[in-house]
Structure formats: C-alpha cells, structure tokens
N, C-alpha and C positions, 0 to 999 in steps of 0.2 A: 552085524552085517557091515562089511567094509564098502567103501565107495572109491575103488581104484578104477581108473579109466585108461584105456590103451591110447596109443597115438591116434589122432583123428584120421579118418579115411582120406585118401587123396581125392575122392569124389566130392568132398564137402569141406568147407572151412570150419574152424572151431565153432561148435554149436552146442550151447547148453540147452537143457530141456526143462520145462516147467510141467510137472505132473499135477493135474487138476484133480484134487480130492475133496472138493467142496460139498458135493451132494450127499445128503443123508439117504440111507436105504429105507425110505418109508414103506415101500412095497415089500420089504423083507423084515419089517418090524422095528426099523430104526438102526442107528449105528452107522459106521463108516463102511460103505460098500467095498473099498479096496482091502479091508481087513478080513473079508470073507475068504474061506479056504476052498481051494480047488485042488484035488489030487495031492493033498498034504502040504500045499504051499499057499500062502495068501496071494490074492490077486495082485496086490502091490509088489510082492516079491517077483512075480512073473513079469510085471511091467518093467521093473528095474532091470531084470535079467535081459530083457529084449533091448532096452535102450542104452545100457552101459557101454556095450561095444560100439555104439554109433555116436554117442555124445561125449563131450569132454567134461561135462558136469551135469548133475541132476539136482533139481530143487523141487520141493514139494509145496504146493499151494493148498493150505487148509486153514480154516478159521477155528477159533476155540483153542483149547489147551493143546499146545504142540507136543507135550510129553507123551501123548498116546502113540506117537510115531517115532519115539526116541530109538527104538531098536533097529531102525533102518539106516541110521547114520547119515541122513540127508538134512541139509538146511530146510527148515519149515518156515514159510513166510505166509502171512495173512494177506487178504485183499488190501490194496492201498487206497481204495476209495470206500467210503462208508455207505452201508445200506444199499449196495448194488450187487446182490447175489447173482451168481451165474458165471458162465465160463469166460465172458469178455473181461470181467473184473479180475479173474485169475490170470488171464493172459496179460493184462496190463501189469499186474503184480510181477510177473516174470520179466517183462520188459523194463520195469523200474529197477528190479534187482540187477539185471544185466547192466543197465546204464550206471548204476552206483558201484558195482563190484567188478564188472568185466567191460570197461569202457572200450576195449578193442573189438568187442563182439558186435557184429552187424545183424545177426539173425538169431532168433530163439525158436526152438521147437516147442509146441504145446502138444500134450497128449492126455487123454482121459485116463485116470488112474484105475479105472474099472474095465480096461480092455486088456485081457491077459494074453492075447495072441498077436500082438502088434508085429508088422513085417520087419524082418531083419535088414531090409534095404530101404527102410522108411526115409531116413535122413538123406541118403545119397540120391534117391529118386526125386524127392521134393526139391533138393538143391539143383539137380540137373534140369528139372522142368522150369523152375523160376529163372534160371540162367538162360536157357534156350528161348524162352518166351518173353524175356526181359520183364518179368512180372515183379510186382511189389509184394505179393503174398502167394503162398502155395498151400493147397489143402488136399487131403486124401479123399478117395472115393472108392466104392465097390458096389457091384450089383445095381448100377444105375442110381446110386444114392451118394450124395456128398456127405463127408464127415468133417465139417468145418472146425470142430473142436480139436482135430488132429491136423496141425498145420505148421507152416513156417512163417514167422512174423518178423518184419523189419523193425529193429529198435528205433529207427528214425521216425516211425509213425506213432510213437507212444503218446505224444502230446495230442495228436489228432484223435487217438482212441480215447484218451481221458476226456476230451471235450465232448465226444459223442456220448460217453457214459453220463457225465455230470450235467452238461448243458442241454443235451438233446434227448436224454433218457432212452438211448438205444440199448436194447438188451440182446436182440437176436444177432448172432454172428454174421449170418448171410446178409442182413441189412447193411452192416458196416463194410463187409468185404466187397459188396457190389460197387462201392465207390472207387475201387482200385483195380489195377491190372492183376488178374488172378489166374494162376495156373492150377489146374485140377489134374491130379494123377490117380489113375484107376488101377487097383489091384485085383487079381482074380480071386474067386471065392471057392476054389477047390484046392485042397480037400476041405478047407474051411474058410470062412470069412475072417480075415485078420483083424477086422474092426468090430467083431462080436463084443458086445458089452453085457454085463450082468446087472439086470434091473430088478428081477423077481427071483423067487425061490425056484421057479421052473427054469429060469435062465441058469441058475447055479447047477441044476441037474444036467442041463444041456452042456454046460461048460465042462463038467466032469467027462462027458462022452467025447467032446472035442479035444480035451487034453490028452486023452488016450490016442486019438488020431495024430496029434501033434507031437507025439513022443513023450507025453507025461508032463 
C-alpha cells in the first residue's frame, strides 16, 4: 500500500495525523482491532483511505513489533513515555514525532484506528472551528457525545501533556482538555455515525451493514 498524499486543502494548514492503534481487541479474542476485516478491507485500510486526502502524512502509533503493520507503508511509532497506556500517550507520541520530523507543523490530528467511517471533512471542519473560536484544541462529537480521541492538537502543548501524563498521572483525555480552550465540532449521524468504532464481534457485524450504506 502506498502513502501518497495530495496537496493540502486550502481550508487547513499542513496537518499530519497520528492513527492510534494501541488497544488490543480483548472483547474479540485479542489481536489488533484495526486489522479486523469489514467488507473485504481491514478497518485500518478504511481509516487510511478516509484520512489520506485530508492529511499530508499519516503515522501509526502502536506498541510491540511494528512489523505486523509493514504492509501499510506508514511509519510506526511507539509511545514516548513508558507504562502510560492509553490514547493520551499515543497523542503525545504523535506530537513528539511532529516536533522532531516536521518542525514547521503546528497541529496534529489524532484518530482512532478502529473507526472505519471517519468524515471526509474532518480536518477542514476541526481547523475551521479552532480558528473561529481561537481554541487551543478541537475535538469531534456526534449524537450528543464527544469523541476526544479524534481531535486536533497543538504541538506547542506537548510538554504540558507530557507533564500531565508523567507527573500528574492523568489518563483521561477530557480531564486534560478541560484545561484549555476547546472547540467541539458535531457531525450528523445519518445515514451513519462517522465515529462508529468496532469493539466487539457484534460491532463487526454492524460495521458490515454500515459499510454497505456507506458504499462499501
């Protein structure tokens, strides 16, 4: 699988994305949730297809042997703080990667690697909201529920995030985002919730049905 990216939308500055693939599918018998198949394509393939047109680079955050993701052609980076499992550690890894490899980048998108139907206007709408509201962070929402793992993060806040993880033992994303000016952007849930994620085998069956609604 190639990793070619089009020119960035005029609605958004250059924005790499960190795909968070840290969670194991314990409710599915183990393994990596993003490697489960829906409609003949892995969930991760679907996530990549949604985000490649919106982002100028994709990076995968996963711990353990990176070789299992070799077929996707993406850089695979582990957490940059030890023993802090969870999405905040993955987000920090993405911010650290951007600071080291893309010093010109001010914002990084995070997305769960088990959400196969992400909106095609995700990056543009998050950037528009944070600019209009002079926000330091922006997150997605649908059906009255915030999805803080899917958001836009300022690289300038990475040391503050590291301190929250290491010194304060903060694990919940919304505990940390509550400290900052936060823009929340809501998407409609018809014909489907774009932030549906697959946690159980029943969810996989439902995802098969939604994939048909979504055009496969």
